[in-house]
C-alpha positions in Angstrom: -9.1 -3.9 -34.1 -5.4 -4.8 -32.8 -5.3 -8.2 -31.8 -3.9 -8.5 -28.3 -0.7 -10.4 -28.2 -0.6 -11.9 -24.6 -3.1 -13.2 -22.0 -3.8 -12.6 -18.2 -2.2 -15.7 -17.8 1.0 -14.8 -19.2 1.4 -11.6 -17.6 0.8 -13.3 -14.4 3.8 -15.9 -15.7 6.1 -13.1 -16.6 5.5 -11.2 -13.1 6.0 -14.5 -11.2 9.5 -15.0 -13.1 10.4 -11.6 -12.4 9.8 -11.7 -8.5 11.0 -15.4 -8.0 14.1 -15.1 -10.3 13.9 -18.2 -12.2 11.4 -20.1 -14.0 11.3 -23.3 -11.7 10.4 -21.6 -8.4 7.6 -19.4 -10.6 5.9 -22.3 -11.5 6.2 -23.7 -8.2 4.2 -20.5 -6.9 1.8 -20.6 -9.3 1.2 -24.4 -8.9 2.2 -25.4 -12.5 5.0 -27.2 -13.8 8.3 -25.7 -15.1 7.5 -26.5 -19.2 4.3 -25.2 -18.8 6.0 -21.9 -17.5 8.6 -21.9 -20.2 6.2 -23.1 -23.0 3.8 -19.8 -22.1 7.2 -17.7 -22.2 8.4 -18.9 -25.5 4.7 -18.4 -26.7 4.7 -15.0 -25.6 8.3 -14.1 -27.2 7.4 -15.4 -30.2 4.1 -13.5 -30.7 5.6 -10.4 -29.5 8.8 -11.0 -31.7 11.0 -9.9 -29.0 12.8 -11.8 -26.2 11.8 -11.1 -22.7 14.5 -12.7 -20.7 18.4 -12.9 -21.0 18.8 -16.4 -20.4 22.7 -16.1 -19.9 23.1 -16.1 -16.2 21.8 -18.4 -13.5 18.9 -16.3 -12.6 16.1 -15.2 -15.0 16.7 -11.4 -15.7 14.4 -9.4 -17.8 15.5 -7.3 -21.1 14.3 -4.1 -21.9 11.2 -5.3 -23.3 10.4 -7.6 -20.5 10.7 -4.7 -18.0 8.4 -2.5 -20.0 6.0 -5.4 -20.4 5.9 -6.2 -16.7 5.3 -2.4 -16.0 2.1 -2.6 -18.1 1.6 -5.7 -17.0 1.3 -4.9 -13.5 -1.3 -2.3 -14.4 -3.5 -4.1 -16.3 -3.5 -7.2 -13.5 -4.3 -4.4 -10.8 -7.1 -2.9 -12.9 -8.4 -6.8 -13.4 -8.6 -7.3 -9.9 -10.2 -3.4 -9.2 -12.8 -4.9 -11.7 -13.6 -7.8 -9.8 -13.9 -6.0 -6.5 -16.3 -3.4 -8.3 -18.4 -6.5 -9.4 -18.4 -8.0 -6.0 -19.8 -4.9 -4.5 -22.8 -5.4 -6.0 -23.5 -8.2 -3.4 -23.6 -5.0 -0.6 -21.0 -5.9 1.9 -21.9 -9.9 1.6 -18.6 -10.4 0.3 -15.7 -8.8 -1.4 -12.1 -8.1 -0.3 -10.5 -5.1 2.2 -6.8 -4.7 1.7 -5.5 -2.5 4.6 -1.6 -1.5 4.8 0.3 0.0 8.1 3.4 1.0 8.9 5.4 -1.4 11.5 4.1 0.0 14.8 0.6 1.0 13.8 0.3 -2.3 12.1 1.4 -4.5 15.0 -0.5 -2.9 18.0 -3.4 -0.9 16.3 -4.5 -2.1 13.1 -5.2 -5.7 14.5 -8.1 -4.5 16.7 -9.5 -2.3 14.1 -9.7 -5.2 11.6 -11.4 -7.2 14.4 -13.9 -4.4 15.1 -14.7 -4.6 11.5 -14.8 -7.9 11.4 -17.0 -8.5 13.9 -19.6 -6.5 11.6 -18.8 -7.8 8.5 -17.9 -11.2 8.8 -18.2 -12.1 5.1 -15.7 -9.7 4.1 -12.5 -11.3 3.5 -9.6 -8.9 5.1 -5.9 -8.7 4.4 -3.6 -6.7 6.5 0.0 -5.5 4.9 2.8 -4.4 7.7 5.8 -2.7 5.7 7.7 -0.1 6.0 6.0 3.6 5.5 7.7 3.9 2.0 6.6 0.3 0.8 3.2 0.8 2.2 2.7 4.1 0.3 3.9 2.5 -3.2 1.5 -0.1 -2.4 -1.5 2.2 -2.1 -0.3 4.1 -4.9 0.2 0.9 -7.0 -3.7 -0.3 -6.3 -2.2 -3.4 -4.2 -3.7 -2.0 -1.0 -6.9 -0.1 -0.4 -6.3 2.5 2.3 -3.1 2.4 5.0 -2.5 4.3 8.3 1.2 5.1 8.7 3.4 7.0 11.0 6.2 8.4 8.6 6.9 10.6 6.0 5.5 10.1 2.3 7.9 9.6 -0.3 8.0 13.1 -2.2 7.3 11.4 -5.8 4.0 10.1 -4.3 2.8 13.1 -2.3 0.9 14.7 -5.4 -0.2 11.0 -6.1 -2.2 9.9 -2.7 -4.8 11.7 -0.9 -3.0 12.0 2.8 -5.2 12.9 5.5 -3.9 13.7 9.1 -5.8 10.6 11.5 -4.5 10.6 14.8 -1.7 11.9 17.0 0.8 9.1 18.8 2.3 9.8 21.6 5.3 8.6 22.7 6.0 7.8 26.2 8.9 7.7 28.4 8.8 4.2 30.3 10.7 2.9 32.9 10.8 -0.6 34.5 8.4 -0.2 38.0 12.0 -1.2 40.2 13.7 2.1 38.8 14.3 4.8 41.3 12.8 7.6 39.0 9.7 5.3 38.0 8.1 6.6 41.5 8.3 10.2 40.3 5.5 12.2 39.2 6.9 14.6 36.6 10.7 14.1 35.9 12.7 17.2 35.2 13.8 17.7 31.9 17.7 17.2 32.6 17.4 13.8 34.6 16.7 12.4 30.7 20.8 13.0 30.5 21.0 10.6 33.8 19.1 7.5 32.0 20.3 4.8 29.8 17.9 4.4 26.7 16.9 1.9 24.6 16.2 2.8 21.0 15.1 1.8 17.5 18.2 2.3 15.0 18.9 5.9 14.3 17.5 5.9 10.9 14.0 4.6 12.0 11.0 6.9 11.5 10.1 7.1 15.2 13.9 7.6 16.6 14.1 10.8 14.3 10.6 12.0 15.4 12.0 11.7 18.9 15.0 13.3 18.8 13.2 16.3 16.7 11.0 16.6 19.2 13.8 16.5 21.7 16.1 19.0 20.1 13.1 21.7 19.9 12.4 21.3 23.7 16.0 21.8 24.6 17.2 18.6 25.1 20.0 17.5 23.1 19.6 13.7 21.7 23.5 13.5 20.9 24.2 13.8 24.9 21.7 10.7 25.7 23.2 7.8 26.9 22.4 4.7 24.4 22.6 1.8 26.0 21.6 -0.5 23.0 19.8 -0.3 19.8 17.2 -2.9 18.9 15.2 -3.5 15.8 12.0 -4.3 17.2 9.6 -2.6 19.8 8.6 -5.9 21.4 12.6 -6.4 21.9 12.7 -2.8 23.6 9.7 -3.5 25.5 11.3 -6.8 27.2 14.7 -4.7 27.8 13.3 -2.2 29.8 11.1 -4.5 31.9 14.3 -6.5 32.1 16.2 -3.2 33.7 18.4 -2.6 31.3 17.1 1.1 30.4 14.5 3.4 29.5 12.5 3.9 26.6 10.2 5.9 24.6 7.5 3.8 23.1 4.2 4.5 21.5 1.1 4.3 24.0 -0.6 2.0 21.7 2.6 -0.4 21.9 2.2 -0.2 25.9 -1.3 -0.4 27.2 -1.3 -4.0 28.6 2.4 -3.7 29.9 0.7 -0.4 31.8 -2.2 -2.4 32.8 -0.1 -5.0 34.5 2.3 -2.7 35.8 5.0 -4.4 33.7 6.3 -1.0 32.5 6.0 2.7 34.3 4.8 5.8 32.3 6.5 8.7 33.5 5.6 12.2 32.7 8.6 14.8 31.8 8.2 18.3 33.1 7.0 20.6 29.9 7.7 17.7 26.9 5.2 15.5 25.3 6.2 13.9 22.3 3.8 12.9 19.4 3.9 12.3 16.0 0.9 12.1 13.2 -0.6 9.2 12.0 -1.9 9.9 8.5 -4.5 7.9 6.3 -3.4 7.7 3.0 -5.2 6.4 -0.2 -5.5 7.0 -3.8 -8.2 9.1 -5.4 -7.6 7.8 -8.7 -8.4 3.7 -7.8 -12.1 2.5 -7.5 -12.8 3.0 -3.4 -15.0 -0.6 -2.4 -18.0 -0.5 -0.4 -15.7 -2.5 2.2 -12.9 0.4 2.3 -16.0 2.9 2.9 -17.5 1.1 5.7 -13.6 0.9 7.2 -13.4 4.9 6.7 -16.9 5.6 8.2 -17.1 3.1 11.3 -13.9 2.1 12.0 -11.5 4.7 11.7 -13.5 7.8 13.7 -14.4 5.0 16.3 -10.4 4.4 17.3 -9.2 7.8 16.7 -11.7 8.5 19.7 -10.2 5.8 21.4 -6.7 7.1 20.7 -7.2 10.5 22.2 -8.8 9.1 25.2 -6.0 6.5 26.3 -3.5 9.0 25.8 -5.3 11.3 28.3 -6.2 8.3 30.6 -2.9 6.1 30.7 -2.0 5.8 33.8 1.5 7.4 35.2 3.9 6.8 37.7 2.3 7.6 41.1 3.3 10.4 43.1 
């Protein structure tokens, strides 16, 4: 039997140094002293008989051997966490952890409600929500750092055969105006009127902006001819700009429920044009699926899928 020349603690230290870029910051993040971290790295290098860090620069840089060990170390630590969670599952949802991922809009406006619903039913399960870009979220699911995610963008091509990707729900992107805008009183807006509006948008590389442009183009509206008043980097900033009378915007119906109810924004229908994107549920079929994850899939996701459908059909539009 081969003696394993490293410990789990050493792998954690290696990962921390790589993430933090220095022995000192890694020590601080692990709540240990810097000499203790340096000593563990020295022991590890002596056991493996290879240098793991290039100590010539100001930032701790991994050598080729260090990068190789880090790659395997990540997988080893992930499997250890998976093992602990599988054992916790024997307590039948009287403990354990649920780690959910989401892309930006879904994670900000939909997922907190989902997790609140779940926590009310399973208060002993610890819940974590990781909100990042679709790409980063997909990699977190593939690497086993996240159990399940709901995303609104395209999965990286290199992960499409690794992940289980299931369409979850349609997310409508509605045209909204400030209540004081003259067209806010129109029941159904002719498509050509879009060229007269000033738009507040996300940047042209954002997933939502690309979906909007594609649907407009297919419907005979040239997005390049629209007047873009300003580009902002968050949905909240766009909502505030529209409420301030700076322009119109296409926003997810999940993000504007409160504003519509308070009449802070007006939703206007466009003649013959509905803009929707598909939200997808992603998971890694090769990873352990905890009871908490199963409960979330069976009890929470169907409930909110129905609510999304109802909300899109019933959200108030501008009075005729």
